[in-house]
C-alpha positions as CSV (number, residue, x, y, z in Angstrom):
1,M,0.0,0.0,0.0
2,I,1.2,3.5,-0.9
3,K,0.0,6.4,1.1
4,T,0.5,10.0,0.0
5,I,0.9,12.9,2.5
6,I,0.9,16.5,1.3
7,G,3.9,18.4,2.5
8,D,4.1,21.7,4.4
9,H,5.4,23.7,1.5
10,L,4.3,24.0,-2.2
11,E,2.0,21.0,-1.8
12,S,4.8,18.5,-2.3
13,N,4.1,14.8,-2.0
14,V,5.6,12.5,0.6
15,F,5.1,8.8,-0.1
16,I,5.0,5.9,2.4
17,Y,5.2,2.5,0.7
18,E,4.1,-0.2,3.1
19,K,4.7,-4.0,2.7
20,E,3.9,-6.3,5.6
21,D,5.6,-4.9,8.7
22,S,8.0,-2.5,6.9
23,C,8.0,0.6,4.7
24,I,10.1,3.1,2.8
25,I,9.6,6.8,2.7
26,I,10.1,8.9,-0.4
27,D,10.9,12.6,0.3
28,C,10.7,14.6,3.6
29,G,8.6,17.6,2.9
30,A,5.9,16.9,5.5
31,S,6.5,17.5,9.2
32,L,7.3,14.4,11.3
33,E,4.0,14.9,13.2
34,K,2.1,14.4,9.9
35,I,3.7,11.0,9.1
36,K,4.8,9.2,12.2
37,N,1.2,8.1,13.1
38,I,0.7,6.9,9.5
39,V,3.9,4.9,9.6
40,G,2.8,3.5,13.0
41,K,4.5,0.3,14.0
42,N,6.0,-0.3,10.6
43,K,9.8,-0.4,10.5
44,V,11.2,2.3,8.2
45,E,13.8,0.6,6.1
46,G,15.0,3.7,4.3
47,I,14.3,7.3,3.4
48,F,14.8,8.2,-0.3
49,L,15.3,11.8,-1.4
50,T,14.4,12.6,-4.9
51,H,16.4,15.9,-4.8
52,G,17.5,18.6,-2.4
53,H,14.9,21.4,-2.8
54,Y,13.5,22.4,0.5
55,D,9.9,21.4,-0.2
56,H,11.1,17.8,-0.5
57,S,13.9,17.6,2.0
58,L,13.3,20.1,4.9
59,F,12.5,17.5,7.5
60,V,15.0,14.9,6.6
61,N,16.9,15.1,9.9
62,D,13.6,14.8,11.9
63,Y,12.7,11.7,10.1
64,Q,16.1,10.1,10.4
65,E,16.4,10.9,14.1
66,Y,12.9,9.4,14.8
67,F,13.0,6.4,12.6
68,K,16.7,5.6,13.0
69,C,17.0,4.5,9.3
70,P,19.4,5.1,6.4
71,I,19.0,8.0,4.0
72,Y,19.5,7.4,0.3
73,A,20.2,10.3,-2.1
74,N,22.2,11.2,-5.2
75,N,25.9,12.0,-4.5
76,E,25.4,15.6,-5.6
77,I,22.7,16.3,-3.1
78,T,24.7,18.1,-0.4
79,K,25.6,20.8,-3.0
80,T,21.9,21.7,-3.2
81,L,21.0,21.1,0.5
82,E,23.7,23.2,1.9
83,D,23.1,26.1,-0.5
84,G,20.1,28.2,0.5
85,D,19.9,29.7,-3.0
86,A,19.9,26.3,-4.6
87,N,17.5,24.5,-2.2
88,Y,15.1,27.6,-2.4
89,G,14.5,27.5,1.3
90,N,17.0,30.4,1.9
91,K,18.8,28.4,4.6
92,T,21.3,25.6,4.8
93,I,20.0,22.0,5.3
94,K,22.7,19.8,6.7
95,I,22.2,16.1,7.1
96,L,23.4,15.6,10.6
97,N,23.9,11.8,10.8
98,K,26.2,11.3,7.7
99,D,27.1,7.8,8.9
100,K,23.6,6.9,7.8
101,L,23.7,8.8,4.5
102,F,24.2,6.6,1.4
103,L,25.1,8.6,-1.7
104,L,24.1,7.0,-5.0
105,D,26.3,7.3,-8.1
106,G,24.9,6.5,-11.5
107,D,22.1,4.0,-11.8
108,G,21.8,0.8,-9.7
109,I,19.8,-1.4,-7.4
110,I,19.2,-1.3,-3.6
111,N,17.8,-4.4,-1.9
112,L,16.0,-3.9,1.5
113,K,13.6,-6.1,3.4
114,N,10.5,-6.5,1.2
115,F,11.8,-3.9,-1.3
116,T,14.0,-3.9,-4.4
117,I,14.6,-0.3,-5.5
118,N,16.1,0.6,-8.9
119,Y,17.5,4.1,-8.9
120,Y,18.3,6.4,-11.8
121,H,20.2,9.7,-11.8
122,C,18.1,12.1,-13.7
123,P,19.5,15.6,-13.6
124,G,17.9,18.6,-15.3
125,H,15.6,20.1,-12.7
126,S,18.5,19.9,-10.3
127,L,21.8,18.2,-10.6
128,C,20.9,15.8,-7.8
129,C,17.6,14.5,-9.1
130,E,17.1,10.8,-8.5
131,C,14.2,8.6,-9.7
132,Y,13.2,5.4,-7.9
133,L,11.5,2.4,-9.6
134,V,9.8,0.0,-7.2
135,D,7.4,-2.7,-8.3
136,G,6.6,-1.0,-11.6
137,I,6.0,2.4,-9.8
138,L,8.3,5.3,-10.7
139,F,8.8,7.8,-8.0
140,A,9.9,10.7,-10.2
141,G,10.2,13.6,-7.8
142,D,10.1,16.8,-9.8
143,V,11.5,15.3,-13.1
144,L,8.1,14.2,-14.4
145,F,4.6,15.6,-13.6
146,N,1.2,14.9,-14.9
147,R,1.4,16.8,-18.3
148,S,4.6,18.6,-17.4
149,I,8.2,18.3,-16.3
150,G,10.3,20.0,-13.7
151,R,11.5,23.6,-14.3
152,T,14.9,24.0,-15.9
153,D,15.5,27.7,-15.1
154,L,16.6,27.2,-11.5
155,K,20.1,27.1,-9.9
156,F,21.7,23.8,-10.9
157,S,19.1,23.2,-13.6
158,D,20.1,22.3,-17.1
159,K,18.0,21.8,-20.2
160,N,20.4,19.4,-21.9
161,S,20.6,17.3,-18.8
162,M,16.8,17.2,-18.6
163,F,16.5,16.1,-22.2
164,N,18.9,13.2,-21.6
165,S,17.0,12.3,-18.4
166,L,13.7,12.2,-20.3
167,C,15.4,9.9,-22.9
168,K,16.5,7.6,-20.1
169,L,13.1,7.5,-18.5
170,E,11.2,6.7,-21.7
171,R,13.3,3.5,-22.0
172,L,12.2,2.2,-18.6
173,E,9.3,-0.2,-18.0
174,F,6.9,1.1,-15.5
175,N,3.1,1.2,-14.9
176,L,2.6,4.4,-12.9
177,V,4.4,7.6,-12.1
178,K,4.1,9.2,-8.6
179,S,5.4,12.8,-8.9
180,G,6.7,15.2,-6.3
181,H,3.6,17.4,-6.8
182,D,0.1,16.8,-8.1
183,R,-1.6,13.6,-9.2
184,D,-0.3,10.2,-10.5
185,S,0.0,9.6,-14.2
186,S,0.1,6.4,-16.2
187,Y,2.8,5.0,-18.5
188,Q,0.7,5.9,-21.5
189,E,0.3,9.5,-20.3
190,Q,3.9,9.9,-19.6
191,M,5.0,8.5,-23.0
192,K,3.0,11.4,-24.6
193,N,4.2,13.9,-22.0
194,I,7.9,13.0,-22.5
195,Q,7.6,13.3,-26.3
196,V,6.1,16.8,-26.0
197,F,8.7,18.1,-23.6
198,K,11.7,16.6,-25.5
199,K,10.6,18.7,-28.5
200,F,10.1,21.7,-26.2
201,L,13.6,21.4,-24.7
202,K,15.2,21.2,-28.2
203,R,13.7,24.5,-29.3
């Protein structure tokens, strides 16, 4: 079961994916008080950050301290988190327990209890954007939206990188996209969406 919690800023999405007695959390934009009762007695196996913008990462230390679990993120994420102009929260976000921070390089697979997570580096919206594919569900952060893509006019954004990331994502097999904002979208919807915005980025 996947539960969606609306974050405290810019209506970002936080996802809790539960299986049996464990779960994973994707992004940290909702206060701990909003999610700890939803997690309940489930053991949190990991926190996965899609990127370092404040509306997705602001409460990462609160989550980690409470759930005592690893944090997974792209290896460029500290450049965004620790730069208030780049994370758009106007303040530094420092991950306090770096012994529990696992920085991901390139694309790969993480095996946790009940979960196999394929991860893909997808820069463009930010240099640290990471997408996670779990059981046919693509957690795309702010790379893909329903009928849109992430902005490429921000600090650490890059149009060419976004184009390449869209090319990577359209080659993946998935059933559903859960985005960092707004509603879910299907594979068919995203194949159309990606084609539209690949043309837009090449203007």
